[in-house]
N, C-alpha and C positions, 0 to 999 in steps of 0.2 A: 512785298515792300514796294512803295511807289518811288519814282525817281526823286521826288522831293525828300522823302524819308531817307533814302540812301545817301543823298548829298548832305543832308543835315547830319546824319550819323558820321559820315566821313569827316566833315568839318569839326563837329563837336568832339571827336576823338583825338584831334591834333593839338598836342600840348603847346606847340610853338604858336599856333594861331590863337589859342585861348590865352596865352601870355599877353598878347596884344589886346584881345577883346575881354577885358576884365569884367565887363557887365554881363557877359555870357553870350551864348548862341541860342536862338529860339527858332521854332518852326512857326510859320505864318498861321497854320491851322490851330496851333496852341494859343496864340495871343488873340485870335478871333478879330472881330471888327472893332473892339475897343482899343486895340493897339498896345503900344508900350506905355505903361503908366505905373504909378507907385503901388497900385493894388495888384494888378496882374503880374507885373514883372519887377518886384522890389529889388532884386539883385542888380538891376540895370542902373540903379541910382546910388550915388555916394551919400554919405551921411549928411553932407551939406546941401543935398538936393540936386546936385548937378548930374547930368547924364554921363555914365561911364561908357567907354567904347564897347559896342556890342554888334552882333550880327543877327540877321533874320533871313531865313530861307523860305521862299514862297514859290509854289508851282502854279503856273497858269493852267488852263484847261488842256487836257490831252486831246489831240486830234488824230484821227485815223488817216493813214495814207493808203486809200483803197486800191490804188493802181500798183502798189508794190507789195509783193509777197516774198518771204524768205524762200530760197530755192530748195532748202532741205525738206521742209515740212509744209510749206504753203501758208505759214502764219503771216497775218497782216502786220505791217509795221505801224507804230504810233510815234507821234512827235509831241514834245512838250518843251516849252521854254521855262526854265527854272531861274528865278531871280535870287541873288544874294545881296541883301541890303547891309551896308555897314554904316553905323551911326556913331557920333561922338558929340560931346558938348561943344557949342560954338566957340567958347573961349579956349578950348583945348586945341583947336585948329585941325590941320589935316595930316600931320606927320604919322600919328598912330594908325589912322585909317589907311594911309598909303602903304604902310608896312603890312597891315592886315590884307589889303587888296592884293599885294604881291604874293602873299602866302596862299590866298584862295586860288589865284591863277596857277600857282605851282601845283596845288593839290588837285585841281579840276581840269584845267585846259588840256584837251587831247587825251584825257584819261578815261578808260571805259568804266561803266557801271556793270553790275551783275548781269542784267538782261538788256544792255544797250551798247551801242557803238560808242566810240570815244566822244566825250563831250566837246562841243565847239563853243568857244567864247565868241559871242556875236556883238556885244554892245556894252559900253560903259557910260553911265550918266552920273555927273557930279552936280550936286545941288544943295540948297539949304532947305531943310524941312521946317516950314513955317509953323505948323501946329505944335512942333516940339521946340518952340522958342529958338528958331533958326539953327537947329542942330546941323552940324556938318554931316553930309550923307553922300554915299556912293552906292549906285546900283549896278551890279554886274549881271549880265544876262547870258545864260548858257542854253544852247539848243541841244536837246537830248532826243535821239531817235533809237527806238528799241522795239522789242517784240510785243505785239498786242495779242488779242484773243483771235 
C-alpha cells in the first residue's frame, strides 16, 4: 500500500471527518486529470448543482534518500509529500472546511503509517479554485518518510 493509499484509507474511515465532507473523500489517482466533475464524482454535487464539501488525497512523486539507510537491515528510506485538498462551494464559505481541516490534522499530524515514521504537517495553502467557479479550497501538505526498497 502506498503512503497516499494509507492516508486516504485512514481519512475515508473516519466518520467524524466524513460528517463534514458530505461530498465524499477521493484519491487523486481515481479522479485522474479530469478532476472533480458531475460525471466522474457525482456524489460531490448537491441536487441544485452546487459543490458539497469534499476531500481529495494526492501523493507527489516518491524520492529516494540514498544517503540514509535503516540501521536494522540497510533498507533505503524514501520521502513523499502527500497533499490533502479540501473543497467547498464558494457560497458555503470556510466554516465546514476549517472543521474538516482541524480533523485531518488531528488524524494525521505526527501519526505514523504502517511503514513510515510519523507524518509531518509542513504547509497549508488557502485559496479559491477558479476552474471550479471559485470554490473555497485548502491544501494541507504532509511529509512522509518511510522504508523503500
